[in-house]
N, C-alpha and C positions, 0 to 999 in steps of 0.2 A: 678394263671395263669401259664401254663407250658411253659418254655423256651426250645424249642426243641434243640437249640444249646448247652444247658447245659447237656443234657442227654448223658449217656455213656452206652456202652454195647448193648445188644440185646433188642428189643422192640417187642411187639406183637400187631397186628391188627387182628380183627375178623370180618368175613363176616357172618352174620346170614343168613342161607338158610331156607326160610319158606317152609313148606310142599306144594307140588303141586300135584293135581289130575292127573290121567293118561292123557297124551297128552296136558297138560297145560304147556307152555314154561315159562321161566322167566330168569331174570338176576340180582340177587342181587349184589350190589356194596358197596365199601367203598372208601372214598377219603383219599389218603395218606396225612398226615399232614406235611411231610417234605421229602426231598430227601433221598434215602437210597438204600440198596440192599437187596433183599429177600434172606435169607440164609437157610430157612426151611419152611415147611408148612404141615399141617395135615387136613384131612377131618374126622369129627366125626358125623355120622348119629345118630339121637335120637331113631331110630327103626331099626330092622334088615332089610336087603335088600337081596332078593334072585334073583340072576342074571338069565337072560333068554336068550336063543339063538336067539329068533326072536323079542320079544317085550321088549325093554329096554330103558334106558335113559343114556345120557352122560353129564358129568360135564366137561366143558372146562374153563380153568383158563386164563383170558386175562387181559392185561393192556390196557384199553380203552383210555388212555391219558387224557388230561384235557378237550378236546372237546367231549369225549365219543365215538369216532369213531375208535380208535386204534384197531389193531388185533393181537398185539404181545402176544404170549403165554408164560407165565412165568413158567408154570408147564405142565406136560403131562396130557392129558385128562383122566378122570376116567370113564370107560364104565362099565355098568352092563350087559355085554353080555357074555354068555358062548360060547366058551371056553376062550375068551380074558381075562376076569377077573373073580374072584370068588365072593362069597357073602360078605356081611358086617355084623358085629355084632353090635347090639345096644350099643351106648355109648363107643365104642372102637375106639380111634383115629387111623387113617391110614396115614402113611407118604406118601406125594405126591412126585413124581419124578420131581425135578426141571429141567428146561430147561438147557442144557449143555452150552449154550452160555451165559456168564455172562451179556452181554448187555441186554439180554431179561429179566433179573431179576432186572435191575436198575429201580428205581422209582423216578420220579420228584415230588416235592411238588404239590399237587393238582391233580395228576393222579388218575383216577378211576380204581380200581382193581375189576374185576368181576368174578362171577361164572355163566357162561352161561349154561342154561339147555335146552337140546334138546331131543326129543323122536324119536324113530325109530319104524316103524310098528304101533302096537296098544299101544306102550309105556309101562311104568311101573310107578307106583306112587312113588313120591319122598318124603321121610320123612323130618321132620324138621332136621336141622343139623347146624354145624358151620365149617367154614374153618378158622383155626388159622394160620396166616402168621407171621413168625419170620423174622424180618428185622433189619438191622444195619444202622444207620445214616452214611452218607458220606458227 
């Protein structure tokens, strides 16, 4: 049995992002086991993604709170829209830009952290992937 109060240093939580067909929305989540602060995060797609100017998807990183209705963004959204962002390479982690406001990165025990997937126009297929969140207990 893990005693969270005894852990020191950084910890990692991972949100598995399952593949989504074009225009199939989703919002995989993970429940924070203890209160802490997000200090880094990466998104690693399992397949290459080619950005598109018209048909694309967006990953939005939110803290949904314990009730699942929160809207606080803890990292900047990742768009696969040309020229906003470029392509992604399979199995290469991409650092996410964390929200500048520290309070947006604070997590309470039981909070649901999510990766909200939305599509624009005809959309773009989302490959399997993982969001690795590095956090420190507080």
